[in-house]
Structures are given as structure tokens and as C-alpha cells.
C-alpha positions in Angstrom: -224.8 -266.0 58.3 -222.2 -267.5 55.6 -223.6 -267.6 52.0 -222.6 -269.9 49.4 -222.5 -267.4 46.7 -222.7 -263.7 46.8 -224.1 -262.7 43.2 -224.5 -259.1 42.0 -227.4 -258.4 39.8 -227.3 -254.8 38.5 -230.7 -253.5 37.0 -232.5 -255.5 39.3 -235.4 -253.0 39.7 -236.0 -252.7 36.0 -238.4 -254.9 34.2 -236.3 -258.3 33.7 -234.2 -257.3 36.6 -237.0 -258.1 39.1 -238.0 -261.2 37.8 -234.5 -262.7 37.7 -234.3 -261.2 41.4 -237.2 -262.9 42.6 -236.4 -266.5 41.3 -233.0 -266.1 42.6 -234.0 -265.6 46.0 -236.6 -268.1 46.0 -235.1 -271.1 44.1 -231.2 -270.1 46.2 -231.6 -269.3 49.5 -228.4 -269.6 50.2 -227.4 -266.8 48.1 -227.0 -263.6 48.8 -228.5 -261.5 46.2 -227.2 -258.0 45.9 -229.6 -255.4 43.6 -227.7 -252.2 42.3 -229.8 -249.8 40.4 -229.9 -246.5 39.8 -233.6 -246.4 39.7 -234.0 -244.3 36.6 -237.8 -244.2 35.3 -237.9 -247.8 34.5 -236.5 -248.7 37.5 -239.1 -249.5 40.5 -238.7 -250.9 43.5 -242.5 -251.8 43.9 -241.7 -254.4 41.6 -239.9 -256.1 44.3 -242.2 -255.1 47.1 -242.8 -258.6 48.0 -239.2 -259.9 48.5 -237.7 -256.9 49.7 -237.5 -257.8 53.2 -236.2 -261.5 52.5 -232.6 -261.9 54.7 -230.8 -263.3 51.5 -231.6 -259.6 49.4 -229.9 -256.2 49.9 -230.4 -253.2 47.3 -227.9 -251.0 46.6 -228.9 -247.4 45.0 -225.7 -247.2 42.7 -224.7 -245.7 39.0 -222.6 -248.0 36.9 -220.9 -244.9 35.4 -219.3 -244.7 38.9 -216.3 -247.1 39.3 -215.4 -246.0 42.6 -218.9 -246.9 44.3 -219.2 -249.9 42.3 -215.0 -250.6 43.8 -216.5 -250.0 47.2 -219.4 -252.1 46.6 -216.9 -254.7 45.3 -215.1 -254.6 48.6 -218.4 -254.6 50.9 -220.0 -258.1 49.6 -216.7 -259.6 47.9 -219.0 -260.7 44.7 -218.8 -264.2 43.6 -220.7 -263.5 40.1 -222.1 -260.7 38.3 -225.9 -260.7 36.2 -225.4 -258.0 34.5 -229.0 -256.2 33.2 -228.5 -252.6 33.9 -228.9 -251.0 30.8 -230.7 -247.9 28.5 -233.5 -250.5 26.6 -235.6 -248.3 24.7 -235.4 -247.4 20.9 -237.1 -244.5 20.6 -235.3 -243.1 23.6 -231.9 -243.8 22.2 -232.8 -242.1 18.7 -233.8 -238.7 20.9 -230.7 -239.1 23.5 -228.5 -241.8 22.1 -225.6 -240.0 24.5 -227.3 -241.8 27.9 -227.3 -245.3 25.9 -223.4 -245.0 25.4 -222.6 -243.6 29.2 -224.8 -246.3 30.7 -224.4 -249.4 28.0 -220.5 -248.8 27.3 -219.1 -247.0 29.4 -221.4 -248.8 32.5 -220.2 -252.0 31.2 -216.5 -251.1 31.0 -216.7 -249.9 34.6 -218.3 -253.0 35.8 -215.6 -254.9 33.7 -212.7 -253.2 35.1 -213.6 -253.5 38.9 -214.1 -257.7 38.4 -210.8 -257.8 36.9 -209.2 -255.9 39.7 -211.3 -257.6 42.7 -210.8 -260.9 41.8 -207.6 -262.2 42.3 -208.5 -265.8 41.1 -210.9 -266.2 38.4 -211.6 -269.8 39.2 -215.6 -270.2 40.0 -216.1 -266.5 38.8 -218.6 -265.5 36.5 -219.6 -262.0 34.6 -222.6 -262.5 32.6 -223.8 -259.9 30.3 -227.4 -259.7 29.3 -228.0 -258.6 25.8 -230.3 -258.5 22.7 -231.3 -259.8 19.3 -230.8 -256.1 18.1 -227.5 -256.6 17.7 -227.4 -258.6 14.8 -229.4 -256.0 13.1 -232.5 -256.7 10.4 -233.7 -260.0 8.8 -235.6 -260.2 5.7 -238.8 -262.3 5.4 -236.4 -265.8 5.9 -233.8 -266.6 8.0 -233.0 -266.5 11.5 -230.3 -265.3 13.9 -227.6 -267.2 15.2 -224.8 -267.5 17.6 -222.4 -266.4 14.8 -224.2 -264.2 12.9 -222.4 -260.9 12.3 -223.6 -258.0 14.3 -225.0 -255.1 12.3 -226.8 -252.6 14.7 -229.2 -250.4 13.0 -230.2 -247.9 15.8 -228.3 -246.1 18.9 -229.5 -248.7 21.4 -228.4 -251.7 19.5 -225.0 -250.2 18.7 -224.7 -249.4 22.3 -225.5 -253.1 22.9 -223.3 -254.5 20.2 -220.2 -252.1 22.1 -220.8 -253.9 25.4 -221.0 -257.3 24.2 -218.0 -256.7 22.2 -216.1 -255.4 25.2 -217.2 -258.3 27.1 -215.8 -260.7 24.9 -212.5 -258.9 24.6 -212.1 -259.2 28.3 -212.3 -262.7 28.1 -210.3 -262.9 25.5 -207.7 -260.6 26.7 -207.7 -260.8 30.4 -209.2 -264.3 30.5 -212.3 -262.6 32.4 -214.8 -265.9 32.8 -217.6 -264.2 30.8 -220.7 -265.5 29.4 -223.3 -263.7 26.9 -227.0 -264.1 26.1 -228.7 -262.1 23.4 -232.4 -262.2 23.6 -235.6 -261.9 22.0 -238.6 -259.5 23.1 -239.6 -259.9 26.3 -243.5 -259.6 27.8 -245.1 -260.1 31.1 -246.0 -258.1 34.1 -244.3 -255.1 35.8 -242.8 -253.8 32.3 -242.6 -250.3 32.0 -245.2 -249.1 29.5 -243.4 -247.3 26.9 -243.1 -250.7 25.4 -246.0 -252.4 23.5 -247.9 -255.0 25.3 -248.3 -252.9 28.5 -249.0 -249.9 26.2 -251.9 -251.5 24.2 -253.4 -252.7 27.2 -253.1 -249.2 29.5 -254.6 -247.2 26.2 -257.7 -249.7 25.7 -258.2 -249.3 29.3 -258.1 -245.8 29.2 -259.9 -245.5 25.4 -256.6 -243.7 23.9 -255.6 -244.6 20.5 -253.2 -247.2 19.9 -250.1 -246.2 17.9 -248.7 -248.5 15.4 -245.3 -247.5 13.3 -245.7 -247.7 10.0 -248.3 -250.2 8.5 -247.4 -252.6 11.4 -245.6 -255.0 9.6 -242.7 -255.6 11.5 -241.9 -258.8 13.2 -240.6 -259.6 16.6 -240.2 -262.9 18.6 -241.8 -262.9 22.0 -240.6 -264.6 24.7 -242.4 -264.8 28.2 -240.2 -262.8 30.9 -240.5 -265.7 33.0 -239.1 -268.4 30.6 -236.3 -265.5 30.2 -235.6 -265.5 33.7 -235.4 -269.3 33.5 -233.0 -269.3 30.8 -230.8 -266.8 32.4 -230.5 -269.3 35.6 -229.4 -272.0 33.6 -226.7 -270.1 31.8 -225.9 -268.3 35.0 -225.0 -271.9 36.5 -224.6 -274.4 33.3 -223.6 -272.7 30.4 -220.1 -272.9 29.1 -217.5 -270.2 29.9 -216.7 -268.1 27.1 -219.9 -269.0 25.2 -222.4 -266.7 23.7 -226.6 -268.1 24.2 -229.5 -266.7 21.6 -232.9 -267.0 23.8 -236.2 -266.9 21.9 -239.4 -268.1 21.9 -240.0 -269.6 18.2 -242.8 -267.1 18.6 -242.8 -264.4 15.3 -245.6 -261.9 15.3 -246.4 -259.0 13.0 -247.2 -256.0 15.1 -250.5 -255.6 14.0 -251.5 -258.9 14.4 -250.2 -258.9 18.0 -252.2 -255.7 18.6 -255.3 -257.1 16.9 -254.8 -260.3 19.3 -254.4 -258.1 22.7 -257.5 -256.0 21.0 -259.7 -259.6 21.3 -258.6 -260.8 24.8 -258.6 -257.2 26.4 -262.4 -256.5 24.6 -263.3 -260.4 26.0 -261.8 -259.4 30.0 -263.7 -255.7 29.5 -266.8 -257.7 28.5 -266.5 -255.2 25.4 -268.4 -255.8 22.1 -266.3 -258.0 19.7 -263.7 -255.9 17.8 -264.3 -252.7 20.0 -260.9 -252.0 20.8 -259.3 -252.4 17.6 -261.4 -249.3 16.3 -258.5 -247.4 18.4 -255.7 -249.1 16.1 -254.0 -245.8 15.2 -251.2 -245.8 12.5 -248.4 -243.2 13.1 -245.2 -242.0 11.3 -242.6 -245.3 11.2 -239.7 -245.0 13.6 -236.5 -243.9 12.2 -234.6 -246.6 10.8 -237.0 -249.2 12.1 -235.5 -253.0 11.8 -238.4 -255.0 9.4 -237.7 -258.6 11.4 -236.2 -260.4 14.2 -235.8 -263.8 14.6 -233.7 -266.3 16.9 -232.1 -269.6 16.5 -232.7 -270.8 19.9 -231.5 -274.5 19.0 -227.7 -274.2 21.0 -229.7 -273.4 24.7 -232.1 -275.8 23.6 -229.4 -278.6 23.1 -226.8 -277.7 25.9 -229.2 -276.9 28.8 -232.2 -277.9 28.0 -233.7 -274.7 27.8 -237.7 -274.3 26.1 -240.5 -271.8 26.5 -243.2 -272.9 29.1 -245.8 -270.8 28.0 -247.8 -270.6 24.2 -247.7 -267.3 23.4 -251.7 -266.7 23.7 -251.5 -268.3 27.0 -248.6 -265.9 28.4 -250.3 -263.0 26.8 -253.7 -263.6 28.4 -252.1 -264.2 31.9 -249.9 -260.6 31.2 -253.4 -258.8 30.6 -254.7 -260.3 33.5 -251.7 -259.0 35.5 -252.1 -255.3 34.4 -256.0 -255.1 35.0 -255.5 -256.5 38.6 -252.6 -253.8 38.9 -254.3 -251.1 37.6 -252.5 -248.8 41.1 -249.1 -249.7 39.4 -249.8 -248.7 36.0 -251.4 -245.2 37.3 -247.8 -244.7 39.4 -245.8 -245.7 36.5 -247.8 -243.8 33.7 -247.8 -240.5 35.9 -245.5 -237.3 35.5 -242.7 -237.1 33.1 -243.5 -240.1 31.4 -246.8 -238.4 29.6 -244.7 -236.1 28.2 -242.4 -238.5 26.6 -245.7 -240.5 25.2 -247.0 -237.2 23.9 -243.3 -236.4 22.5 -243.3 -239.9 20.3 -246.7 -241.0 20.0 -248.8 -237.8 18.9 
């Protein structure tokens, strides 16, 4: 079959990537979607079990640090576009092992850029879309928002590696004319998220009657966005966003960590028929993360005005849907919380 477009999505077996791939496969049956994933601890092909046999889907187990393998892949598929999601993403892990984050997030991105530049003889109708994070902007006080023009001020090895890759992507756009787009998104939540992240961690621990670890006093503030809404925004930017532009994606939905955990506890108590307040008894305050940013908040007015994007769900509704998914997919949680992850959990949260 001849396809209208052949799209490479890196990191497609991860949390956000699996939602993006599922959306693209369903919405664009005339596209061939190729999923490149190294399958590290957070890459889980079970996330895509329901669509793995679709005729317009291919999976390639490749590390973006191997430029030759990426080159071979480009020669095999002749890609029209790249949606680059592959990244090491957990701040705690970056503090323990910053070198891995530089390798994957910086060098891996550089490899992809080089291969695109080499293989796209003409840049017409091509697109390299780089997905990044709001953490590159640093930390806010009690007021203000991150704008697309906010100066970068990364505070962790993770955010520094993402800031570096953002700069490389823009440099390739400016220097070589590579058709690039970038988005910086706030915290995501939803199904299939690896349970080192706050929301699935809390859900899993409540189910197993374990302590709920909260850094410091739980006063750090994050803006939360349902992952399906992020996938919708990525679709909009890839197809309609302007070449060379950056778009901030946010939920207009700020919560302190402790307020979020309390809300999660109440939803879980309701779903598990626990007495009111039962899960809140599990809350345990632990030593704060090194260099923990106080507050992130996104001004998402640009993507709203230019592309018409707005979040589709209120947070309480999205959070309830998320809780229900994890409760109905306990086998998935049990599978991903076994083995090496348990050692990591004890190292960071005990």
C-alpha cells in the first residue's frame, strides 16, 4: 500500500508516545507509523498491544544513540516526518545518573537531526517535531507563568539535558534550514504511566497499603494535563503548527503536591469503599529532592489562539478516569512494579 506520509515516532512504547501512536494510527489510516524505541525500563510494548497488528504500524527496537541504525532505518522507510519523544525523563534518575540523560537526550537528539539533514534532500513537506518539557524554564515564585519567550534556566540534570536538546533543534533550524517545531509541556497524567511518577505511584501504594512519600512539605506546585489532551496538542502542532515555532502546552491546572495527593486519596477511598480519610493516613513526608523547583505554570495562550487547543477534561474528571484505569488494570501495574524497579523505589523513597 502507498501511504500519504511515513512518520517516525521515537519513544513510542513509553507513556506519552503510546498515546500519540494510538491516536495517529486511528486518525490517519493513510499514514505509516513507525515506532522506534530502545525499550528501557519505561518502554512497554504492552502499552500498544491493542494496535500492534494494524497494517499501518511498524515497531523497530533501536537506540537513538546508534546513528548508523537510525540511518539504516531512514533508508528503509524514507520518512516524511519525525515526532521525537524518546528521552530519559525522571528527575530523580537524572540526579543519580546524569550521564545517561546527556547521552540519550542530547547526543540521541543530535543523531536524529544529523540523519534528517542528510536524508531529506528537499526540506519541503518535511518536519522534525521535538517534544520537550516546561522544566527547561526553571522555577517560578508564587506568581507568573512560563511563556515561549521565557529565558531558559534548567535546575536539574534532566532539565539541563532537555534544554540542550531544545537548543540543538533550534540551531539546526537556523543554521541548516531544517524544518523544526518544538513544544514544551507541563506534567502529564493518565493511563500507562510508569509508577515512579507521582500519580501512579500514589495509586499503587494505596492499593498495597504502603506509605505515600511526599517530598518536603508537599508545597511544590505543578500544572497538570491529561495525556490524551497532550496527544491532541501534538497532533495539532505536527499538522498545523508553524515551522520554526515553539508552543507551550499546559492545562491551566495548578496543584500543590499535597493537595493533589489528598484528592487522589479521597478518590481511592471512594473507589475502594474505604472509610473517609483512610488513605490520607498513609501520607509520609520524606527528605526533599535536591534542587526541587518550587512551581511550574504554563501560559498556553499561543497554542489556543493559533491552533484552537484547549484541554478537554476537568482535572477531577481526568483523575477519576485515571484511577479507574489503574484499578481495572492491576495486572499491568503488577508487571511494571516487579524486579529492578523495586530496588530503585527503595533507593529513592525510603
